[in-house]
N, C-alpha and C positions, 0 to 999 in steps of 0.2 A: 187666564194664565194659567200658565198649569207649576207649577212646584219647583221640576226641574233648573224651569225658564230661571230662575234667582237663586241658582244655588250658588255658595260661596265658598272659601274659607273660613272656620271659626274661629274664634280667641283662644279657643285652648289649642286649634293645629298651627294658632302661629308662633306661638310662645313654648310649642313643641321644637316649635320647625328653628329659630332659634336657641336656643337650650343648645344641643345637636351642634350646633354653627360653633357657641359657641365652647363648648367644649373640645370639641376638630379642633381647635385656634389655640385652643389651652392646648393640647400635646402637641400640636406642629411647633409650640418655640422652641422650645428646646432643643427642639432635633434640627430648627435651626439657626440654632446656638454655635454647640458644635461640628454644625457645618463650616460657619462660617469659622470656626478654633481652628479646625482638618483645615482651614485651607491656607490663612495663617502661617502654619505650626511645616507645608505644604512648602512656601517657598521661603522661609526660614529655610530649615534643612539644605536648599539650590542654593542659594545665598550666600550660606555656609561654603558649602560643594564648592561654590562655581572662584570665590573670595582662598579659602583653602589650597584649594589646587594657581592659582596664579602666586599667591605666592611661592608653593613649592617646586612653578617652571620659574621664575623670579630667581629662588638660589638658585637650583640644575648650572641657566644660566648664567651665575658668574661663578659657580664648578667648571664650565662648561667657556672660561674666562669672553665672555663674547661682551660683560658689562664691566666697570670701570669696579675698584671696591678695594677696599684700603686693605692689608694686609693683617691688624686687629678687627676688621668688623668680623660680622655674623655671619655674614653671606643672605644676608634678610633683605627683604626690602625698609629702607628708612619708611615710610607712609604707607598708607593706603591707598595713598592719591596715587606714587607711582605706576602703580597695577595701571591705571585708567592709562592718567596721561605719558605713559613709557617714559623708555630710560633707549641715553644710545645702543645701537650695536656696533663695543669697537672689533669687531670678527670683519666690518666689512667697509670694506673703502671709504661706502658713500654714507658711516655714520646712517642711517638710518632706526629713526624710531625700534623698537622692539614696544607692543603691547603688550602685556596678558589677563586685560579685559577690556571688553569694545565699555564696558560703563561699571563703575564701582552698586550693587546692590545694596539699596536703607536696608536695616532692619526692621520688617515687616511688624513685630511689636513693642518696638519706642511708639512715645503716644505720640508724640511734634511730627508732624508733618511739613514743619516752616524748620528743619535741624538737615546741614547738609547730612549727606548719608554718609560720610569717615565717621563723620562726630556722633554717629546713631553706632557705634559699635564698643562695644569693652575692645582692649588692644592687649596683648600678652606680646615680656620681652622675648628675645628670647634666652637672657643670663637671668630672668624670674620661677621661679614655684607654679610647678604648675595647679597646686593646691590655693595655692595665691597668688592668681596673675596682679601683678604690674604693667604700668608700661614705663620701656627703658627708650634707647636708642632704633631697636628697628621693630620690624614685626613678624611677631613666631608666626604667632596665633590668632583669633577672634573667637570673642563670645559674644552675644546675647547682653542687654547690657536687665532683661529684664527677670527682675525678681521671683515675675509667674512661675508654676509649675505645666506643663504641660499635659493634654490629658495618659498621660506613658503614666503623670505621675514625679519624671523627672524636672529640677527647677531649667529655664529652656538658658541658663549662660554658662549649665554645661554640658550643652549637645555640642 
């Protein structure tokens, strides 16, 4: 037999290969974490946009006299559930419901997955100050309850 028939990998070659693969894995891990965080941020932006557009559409429907609202009310929805559950259209003789959201999105930054979607958001009333949002009789705006800052350095609750 010739020497070439018994040729294989040496222990040194195997150790170097494993070390290279380990270094590559260490370099990829932070990149994957940033990618996952960026994806959640995209979901948060989309959810905030959907809810805020629903709130604005509800308010416009009140101004257009399509929804019953007390004279002393702000004209904003009393809860987030109303946006997805619908409200009767008083301008329609059949009083069909008007829906402002197909479903209420969850806050992707909220840690617990067993909590209902409406409870994952912080809610600001029309009567509360923007720098100290408080719940009230209506929902003027929503924000994330997360204390973590985004990749841009701005805390999620300020988005």
